[in-house]
MINUKOL-332900 format. One record per residue (C-alpha): residue number from 1; residue in one letter; z, x, y. Coordinates in pm, 1 decimal. Example, Ala and Ser with C-alpha at 12.3 -4.5 7.8 and 13.67 -1.06 7.14 Angstrom:
residues 2
ATOM   resi   resn          z          x          y
ATOM      1      a      780.0     1230.0     -450.0
ATOM      2      s      714.0     1367.0     -106.0
***
This chain:
residues 298
ATOM   resi   resn          z          x          y
ATOM      1      m    -1902.1     1534.0      270.5
ATOM      2      t    -2008.9     1800.3       22.7
ATOM      3      r    -2209.3     1963.4      304.1
ATOM      4      l    -1880.6     2023.5      485.2
ATOM      5      l    -1659.6     2097.5      184.5
ATOM      6      t    -1783.0     2247.7     -141.9
ATOM      7      p    -1625.9     2156.0     -478.2
ATOM      8      a    -1451.8     2495.3     -490.9
ATOM      9      a    -1318.0     2458.8     -136.2
ATOM     10      t    -1196.4     2105.0     -210.8
ATOM     11      t    -1008.4     2232.7     -514.9
ATOM     12      d     -847.4     2501.6     -299.6
ATOM     13      v     -740.2     2241.9      -41.4
ATOM     14      l     -548.0     2047.2     -304.6
ATOM     15      a     -390.1     2361.8     -446.5
ATOM     16      d     -279.0     2471.3     -100.0
ATOM     17      v     -105.9     2138.4      -34.0
ATOM     18      l       93.5     2170.8     -355.8
ATOM     19      r      175.5     2537.4     -294.8
ATOM     20      a      309.3     2440.9       47.1
ATOM     21      g      573.7     2228.4     -123.7
ATOM     22      f      436.4     1874.5     -100.4
ATOM     23      d      593.8     1651.1     -366.8
ATOM     24      p      349.1     1393.8     -509.9
ATOM     25      e      639.4     1206.6     -668.4
ATOM     26      a      738.1     1089.6     -319.5
ATOM     27      a      388.3      968.5     -227.0
ATOM     28      p      334.2      597.4     -148.2
ATOM     29      h      220.1      374.4     -434.2
ATOM     30      r     -129.9      235.8     -462.7
ATOM     31      t     -155.3     -140.1     -409.2
ATOM     32      a     -405.6     -322.0     -630.3
ATOM     33      v     -512.8     -680.2     -566.6
ATOM     34      p     -734.6     -871.8     -813.6
ATOM     35      v    -1028.2    -1051.6     -649.9
ATOM     36      p    -1319.0    -1247.3     -802.6
ATOM     37      a    -1556.0     -946.8     -788.0
ATOM     38      g    -1303.7     -700.8     -930.4
ATOM     39      e    -1018.2     -525.7     -755.8
ATOM     40      l     -921.1     -417.1     -405.0
ATOM     41      l     -716.6      -98.0     -369.1
ATOM     42      l     -506.6        6.6      -71.0
ATOM     43      m     -401.4      373.1      -65.4
ATOM     44      p     -194.5      491.7      237.1
ATOM     45      a      -59.0      843.5      289.4
ATOM     46      a       88.0     1076.7      551.3
ATOM     47      l       60.6     1452.9      530.6
ATOM     48      g      124.6     1705.7      804.8
ATOM     49      a      -66.2     1629.2     1122.6
ATOM     50      y     -252.8     1335.0      973.4
ATOM     51      a     -206.2      992.4      820.8
ATOM     52      g     -465.2      764.2      667.4
ATOM     53      v     -553.1      483.7      433.4
ATOM     54      k     -833.1      425.7      187.1
ATOM     55      i     -948.7       71.7      124.3
ATOM     56      a    -1157.1       70.7     -191.6
ATOM     57      g    -1326.4     -194.0     -398.2
ATOM     58      v    -1385.2     -165.1     -771.6
ATOM     59      a    -1661.8     -405.4     -873.5
ATOM     60      p    -1746.0     -375.4    -1246.0
ATOM     61      g    -2052.5     -596.2    -1211.6
ATOM     62      n    -2217.8     -388.2     -939.9
ATOM     63      p    -2403.3     -132.5    -1158.2
ATOM     64      a    -2602.9     -413.1    -1322.4
ATOM     65      l    -2715.9     -511.4     -972.3
ATOM     66      g    -2810.5     -157.4     -881.0
ATOM     67      l    -2502.6     -120.2     -659.3
ATOM     68      p    -2216.8      134.3     -671.3
ATOM     69      r    -1916.6       36.7     -883.2
ATOM     70      i    -1676.0      183.1     -624.2
ATOM     71      t    -1705.2       94.2     -255.1
ATOM     72      g    -1479.8      140.2       42.7
ATOM     73      s    -1384.8      323.5      360.0
ATOM     74      y    -1126.3      576.6      470.3
ATOM     75      l     -952.1      549.1      807.5
ATOM     76      l     -806.8      880.3      925.4
ATOM     77      l     -526.1      864.2     1183.5
ATOM     78      d     -341.0     1108.6     1401.9
ATOM     79      g      -10.1     1167.6     1224.3
ATOM     80      t      195.4     1177.3     1545.0
ATOM     81      n       75.8      857.7     1714.0
ATOM     82      l     -135.9      681.1     1446.1
ATOM     83      q     -439.5      663.6     1671.8
ATOM     84      p     -768.3      638.8     1474.4
ATOM     85      l     -960.9      964.0     1446.9
ATOM     86      a    -1244.2      898.3     1203.0
ATOM     87      l    -1389.8      648.8      956.8
ATOM     88      l    -1538.7      793.1      639.3
ATOM     89      d    -1724.4      668.5      332.4
ATOM     90      g    -1452.6      592.0       74.7
ATOM     91      a    -1685.2      608.3     -225.4
ATOM     92      a    -1820.9      948.5     -124.2
ATOM     93      l    -1463.2     1064.7      -77.4
ATOM     94      t    -1367.1      953.1     -428.1
ATOM     95      e    -1671.3     1131.5     -570.8
ATOM     96      l    -1552.8     1455.0     -407.8
ATOM     97      r    -1176.1     1421.3     -453.4
ATOM     98      t    -1149.7     1316.6     -818.5
ATOM     99      p    -1357.7     1604.8     -960.2
ATOM    100      a    -1162.8     1849.7     -743.8
ATOM    101      v     -832.1     1728.0     -889.7
ATOM    102      s     -975.6     1776.7    -1237.9
ATOM    103      a    -1110.6     2120.9    -1147.9
ATOM    104      l     -766.6     2228.8    -1030.8
ATOM    105      a     -623.5     2127.5    -1369.3
ATOM    106      v     -912.3     2300.2    -1550.0
ATOM    107      r     -846.8     2617.3    -1352.4
ATOM    108      r     -487.4     2621.0    -1478.4
ATOM    109      l     -532.0     2489.7    -1833.4
ATOM    110      t     -841.3     2672.0    -1963.3
ATOM    111      p     -909.8     3040.4    -2032.8
ATOM    112      d    -1110.8     3234.8    -1775.7
ATOM    113      d    -1215.3     3523.9    -1998.9
ATOM    114      r    -1517.9     3356.9    -2159.0
ATOM    115      p    -1772.5     3078.8    -2096.5
ATOM    116      l    -1654.5     2735.5    -2208.8
ATOM    117      r    -1829.9     2470.2    -2413.0
ATOM    118      l    -1798.8     2141.1    -2225.1
ATOM    119      v    -1834.9     1794.3    -2374.7
ATOM    120      l    -1879.1     1546.6    -2091.1
ATOM    121      f    -1836.8     1171.6    -2144.5
ATOM    122      g    -2009.9      956.5    -1882.2
ATOM    123      t    -2335.4      949.7    -1688.7
ATOM    124      g    -2235.4      808.2    -1348.8
ATOM    125      p    -2152.4      973.6    -1015.4
ATOM    126      q    -1817.5     1101.8    -1143.4
ATOM    127      a    -1986.9     1274.9    -1436.1
ATOM    128      y    -2222.8     1458.0    -1200.1
ATOM    129      g    -1935.8     1544.7     -968.7
ATOM    130      h    -1723.3     1673.6    -1253.4
ATOM    131      l    -2004.0     1892.5    -1384.1
ATOM    132      e    -2039.4     2056.0    -1043.3
ATOM    133      a    -1662.7     2089.3     -993.0
ATOM    134      v    -1605.7     2247.6    -1334.6
ATOM    135      l    -1889.3     2492.0    -1267.8
ATOM    136      a    -1714.2     2588.4     -945.2
ATOM    137      v    -1409.7     2714.6    -1138.4
ATOM    138      r    -1543.2     2812.0    -1482.1
ATOM    139      e    -1854.2     2956.0    -1643.2
ATOM    140      l    -2004.2     2720.9    -1902.6
ATOM    141      a    -2176.5     2825.9    -2223.7
ATOM    142      e    -2308.0     2476.1    -2295.1
ATOM    143      v    -2279.5     2118.0    -2174.5
ATOM    144      v    -2298.6     1830.6    -2421.5
ATOM    145      v    -2339.6     1491.2    -2254.5
ATOM    146      v    -2217.2     1182.0    -2437.2
ATOM    147      g    -2307.5      848.4    -2281.1
ATOM    148      r    -2369.1      486.8    -2374.1
ATOM    149      n    -2698.0      499.1    -2183.4
ATOM    150      p    -2935.6      744.2    -2357.4
ATOM    151      v    -3160.1      766.1    -2051.2
ATOM    152      g    -2863.4      846.1    -1828.3
ATOM    153      a    -2733.4     1103.7    -2074.7
ATOM    154      r    -3068.9     1280.6    -2090.2
ATOM    155      a    -3090.7     1278.3    -1710.6
ATOM    156      l    -2749.0     1439.0    -1670.9
ATOM    157      a    -2826.6     1700.4    -1936.2
ATOM    158      g    -3148.8     1774.5    -1749.6
ATOM    159      y    -2956.5     1812.4    -1425.2
ATOM    160      a    -2717.3     2056.7    -1593.8
ATOM    161      r    -3014.0     2266.3    -1698.8
ATOM    162      t    -3127.2     2286.1    -1335.3
ATOM    163      l    -2789.5     2452.4    -1272.6
ATOM    164      d    -2879.9     2716.9    -1533.7
ATOM    165      v    -2647.4     2576.9    -1801.1
ATOM    166      p    -2777.0     2507.4    -2153.5
ATOM    167      a    -2734.9     2133.3    -2206.0
ATOM    168      r    -2813.8     1855.4    -2449.1
ATOM    169      t    -2702.9     1506.3    -2536.8
ATOM    170      g    -2455.9     1455.5    -2819.6
ATOM    171      t    -2209.4     1227.6    -2994.8
ATOM    172      p    -1829.8     1184.8    -2985.1
ATOM    173      g    -1801.6     1415.0    -3285.4
ATOM    174      d    -1906.5     1707.4    -3066.4
ATOM    175      v    -1550.4     1726.9    -2929.6
ATOM    176      a    -1464.4     1923.2    -3247.4
ATOM    177      g    -1639.7     2230.2    -3106.4
ATOM    178      a    -1541.8     2187.6    -2742.7
ATOM    179      d    -1325.1     2411.9    -2529.5
ATOM    180      l    -1313.7     2142.9    -2261.7
ATOM    181      v    -1363.4     1766.4    -2285.9
ATOM    182      v    -1402.2     1566.2    -1965.5
ATOM    183      c    -1391.6     1186.2    -1974.1
ATOM    184      c    -1510.4     1000.0    -1664.2
ATOM    185      t    -1614.2      658.7    -1790.7
ATOM    186      t    -1526.9      293.3    -1749.7
ATOM    187      a    -1418.7      272.0    -2115.0
ATOM    188      r    -1115.2       63.2    -2201.7
ATOM    189      e    -1083.2      197.7    -2557.3
ATOM    190      p    -1070.5      558.8    -2687.2
ATOM    191      l    -1398.0      747.0    -2675.2
ATOM    192      f    -1340.5      987.0    -2965.7
ATOM    193      d    -1113.5     1077.4    -3256.2
ATOM    194      g     -829.4     1285.1    -3113.0
ATOM    195      t     -765.6     1463.2    -3441.5
ATOM    196      l    -1096.5     1648.5    -3393.1
ATOM    197      v     -986.5     1829.0    -3076.1
ATOM    198      a     -919.9     2199.3    -3137.1
ATOM    199      p     -565.3     2335.0    -3081.6
ATOM    200      g     -662.2     2542.9    -2778.1
ATOM    201      a     -890.8     2287.5    -2616.3
ATOM    202      t     -829.5     2095.4    -2293.5
ATOM    203      v     -908.0     1726.9    -2237.9
ATOM    204      v     -934.0     1576.7    -1889.9
ATOM    205      a     -932.3     1196.3    -1858.9
ATOM    206      v     -997.7     1037.1    -1519.4
ATOM    207      g    -1171.2      707.9    -1587.1
ATOM    208      s     -890.1      456.0    -1557.0
ATOM    209      h     -586.3      370.8    -1346.1
ATOM    210      e     -508.1       55.5    -1544.1
ATOM    211      p     -206.9       37.7    -1779.0
ATOM    212      a     -405.8     -127.8    -2059.3
ATOM    213      a     -719.6       89.1    -2042.8
ATOM    214      r     -760.4      436.4    -2191.1
ATOM    215      e    -1023.5      694.7    -2283.1
ATOM    216      t     -811.8      899.4    -2527.7
ATOM    217      d     -637.9      784.0    -2844.7
ATOM    218      t     -278.2      799.2    -2959.9
ATOM    219      a     -358.4     1078.0    -3206.9
ATOM    220      l     -460.7     1312.5    -2926.0
ATOM    221      v     -173.0     1218.9    -2696.1
ATOM    222      t       89.5     1281.8    -2963.3
ATOM    223      r      -63.9     1623.6    -3043.6
ATOM    224      a     -118.3     1730.7    -2686.0
ATOM    225      e       81.1     1898.1    -2414.5
ATOM    226      v       39.4     1634.9    -2143.6
ATOM    227      y        7.0     1700.1    -1770.4
ATOM    228      v      -26.9     1443.1    -1491.5
ATOM    229      e      -59.2     1435.3    -1112.2
ATOM    230      a      288.3     1282.0    -1080.5
ATOM    231      r      516.7     1134.5    -1343.1
ATOM    232      a      588.1      818.3    -1143.5
ATOM    233      a      219.1      741.3    -1090.9
ATOM    234      a      132.0      808.6    -1454.6
ATOM    235      l      412.2      587.3    -1580.4
ATOM    236      r      285.4      303.1    -1360.1
ATOM    237      e      -88.2      331.8    -1420.7
ATOM    238      a     -199.1      570.4    -1695.9
ATOM    239      g     -300.5      359.1    -1993.5
ATOM    240      d     -380.0      677.4    -2188.3
ATOM    241      l       -2.8      734.2    -2195.3
ATOM    242      l      136.5      383.5    -2157.0
ATOM    243      v      -43.4      245.6    -2462.9
ATOM    244      p       99.3      515.0    -2696.1
ATOM    245      m      441.2      453.6    -2537.9
ATOM    246      a      412.0       82.1    -2610.1
ATOM    247      e      323.2      170.6    -2969.6
ATOM    248      g      638.4      382.7    -2995.1
ATOM    249      a      439.2      702.0    -3057.5
ATOM    250      i      575.4      890.3    -2754.8
ATOM    251      g      841.5      853.9    -2487.4
ATOM    252      e      845.4      933.6    -2117.6
ATOM    253      g      973.3     1281.3    -2196.8
ATOM    254      h      643.6     1363.2    -2369.9
ATOM    255      i      494.3     1450.0    -2030.3
ATOM    256      a      517.0     1829.8    -2021.7
ATOM    257      g      451.4     1878.8    -1653.2
ATOM    258      t      258.2     1796.2    -1340.5
ATOM    259      l      -26.4     1943.4    -1142.7
ATOM    260      a      230.1     2095.2     -907.8
ATOM    261      d      399.9     2264.8    -1204.5
ATOM    262      l       68.0     2419.5    -1303.5
ATOM    263      v       -7.6     2535.8     -949.3
ATOM    264      h      335.4     2697.7     -931.2
ATOM    265      g      270.6     2894.5    -1246.9
ATOM    266      r      363.3     2693.9    -1555.1
ATOM    267      v      180.0     2834.4    -1859.1
ATOM    268      p       44.5     2589.6    -2120.7
ATOM    269      t      101.8     2636.2    -2494.1
ATOM    270      g     -152.4     2673.9    -2772.6
ATOM    271      r     -150.6     2301.9    -2843.4
ATOM    272      p     -432.8     2080.8    -2714.2
ATOM    273      r     -379.1     2006.7    -2345.8
ATOM    274      l     -438.1     1667.3    -2189.9
ATOM    275      f     -459.8     1620.4    -1815.5
ATOM    276      k     -453.2     1252.8    -1723.8
ATOM    277      s     -517.9     1159.5    -1362.1
ATOM    278      v     -512.0      818.7    -1197.1
ATOM    279      g     -602.7      923.2     -841.6
ATOM    280      m     -345.0      941.6     -563.0
ATOM    281      a     -354.6      872.6     -189.9
ATOM    282      w     -223.3     1216.1      -89.0
ATOM    283      e     -529.9     1374.0     -251.5
ATOM    284      d     -762.1     1157.1      -42.9
ATOM    285      l     -581.3     1244.8      278.2
ATOM    286      a     -576.9     1617.6      201.2
ATOM    287      v     -952.8     1617.4      143.8
ATOM    288      v    -1034.7     1394.7      442.3
ATOM    289      s     -821.0     1612.2      670.9
ATOM    290      a    -1009.2     1921.1      557.9
ATOM    291      v    -1345.4     1750.0      604.2
ATOM    292      y    -1242.1     1635.8      953.3
ATOM    293      r    -1132.3     1984.9     1052.5
ATOM    294      a    -1455.0     2132.5      914.2
ATOM    295      a    -1664.4     1881.2     1108.4
ATOM    296      r    -1482.7     1972.6     1429.6
ATOM    297      g    -1499.5     2343.3     1355.4
ATOM    298      t    -1121.1     2380.1     1365.2
***
């Protein structure tokens, strides 16, 4: 898919949908069904001339078997008659879409007048995708990779260096000097001490869509100006926010705005900024539609 749509172009596709007035709050909910191997996800959407549905599997045990954690397919349909148009790799789609959503937030929440120091948590496909997507919208002064797997962390740092970015492995404490922190892990508990994040820094957390799992702690959430893809989706699925709410640390009104607000010009404050995404079906459809049009040369 990346041969047809670059990370920068994918980010622009999502921004264009929001600028055109699409309201993510009205998007269909994700359906999640527990199964013995993990979880099955059903994500339908309709947007303009197209409709579609992603059927994805999340299998936590797969990496130990040398298999992808996320599997699935995307069925693209004609929006006027619901006739099938194309079948695409759902995992490849997720690897393109999720980093592009993050890059759109990064474009709006971080300064563009200087290179940024990035601390990147994770060593899987999403970590690689996020590195490339961030580089498509911002210049980076340094990348610090933090991962549970030292070999994987060194490999990702090495890959960053092939992109002409100084890079090394690090520890959670490195967030203290970061301009941008990106979390794309399978963690269920906070990855770092939120009090260390600098006032002007931005944190992006994409690893979980489960209400009880989170990558950031309550200390960061209470300090931060929080942005989400859509309030309704975040309040259903974003453990990074729902856990602090359950603790009584914040209320629903703590969410400062949405991705659409940022695209339409909302300006963040000097506080730390947290963008928490859970992944939404409209994003998949927007990207698949663009890929389909590019493949057909239309």
